[in-house]
C-alpha positions, 0 to 999 in steps of 0.5 A: 151245149156250146155250138162249137162242141156240137160241131166238133162231135159231128166232125168226128162222126163225119171223118169216121164215116168218110174213112170207111169209104177210102180204098187206100190203107194209109188214108183210111187209118189217118182219117179214122184216127183223127175222127176217133180222137175228135169223137173221144174228146167230144164224148169225154166232155159231154160225159158219155163214157162208154163211147169215149172209151170205145173211140179211145180204143179205136184211136190206139188201134189206129196208132198201132197200125200206122206205126206198123205200116210205116215201119214196114213200108220200106222193109224188104222182108215184108215184100217179095218180088217174083218174076213170072212169064209175061203170059203167066195165067195168074199175071194175066188174071191180075191185069184183067181184074184191074184193067180199068185202074191200070189203064188210068196209070198206063193208058198204052199198056198191052198185057200180052207182048207183041211178036218178037217183043222181049218183056220181063214181068214181076209181081210184088207180093205182100204175103199172099196178096199181089200189091203191084206189077212191074213190066219192063221191055227190052229195047235193045242196046242194054236198055230196059223200058218200063211199060208198067209200074202199077200198084193196087189202090190199097197200097198206092201210098207205099210204092212197093214197086221200089223193091223191084228196082232195089234188086239190081241183079234182076236187071243185070241178069237180063243184060240191061245197063240202064232202065228207062221210064219214057214219060213221068207224070208230076205225081211220079217224080218223088217216087222215081227219085227215091228209087234212083232214077234221074232225068235223062234230058233237060225236058224232064220227060224221060227218067233213067236209072243205071243198073248197078250190080249188087251193092248199088241202090 
């Protein structure tokens, strides 16, 4: 057997195993697809047809799910935004369950509002699964400050928080004229631009989105 062929066979197997360690749905599907395609080619070349057929079937399944996931990632019919009270029992359960991950995204976030603090909380649902939480604090003067915009690891490649910002009426009903992200990291910039935010100043630290009543982005 040619050395390069054996290397290809091992590479396919490693990619399939590596895919099973991924928490993110999209990353899992891509790695599994590449690994199964390589394994299909390897097994076909060496004539192990049952394994070639199995990996070909796995490749087709991965292609279907990648197509479906990418088609649905910006589909408002797939995701639902539900407003809940900041002290809602289920919301607090979600925040406690994912406390370590949330702390890595928003280190200063406190689950319960302080005395006199007005905060709005939104759950992003995909069917019966909670895939994200957005919490916005009323800073006065028509400004809402995003204290938390968090997505579960499984759906972090899909940015479902965008559906909260798309529904401009949610913020307008609370008297907000703009929504502010006080500090944006490098990994958030593309997402913020996509949902209509712009840099507030020349330093690029804070990002702001004007609230447009129905018909805005």
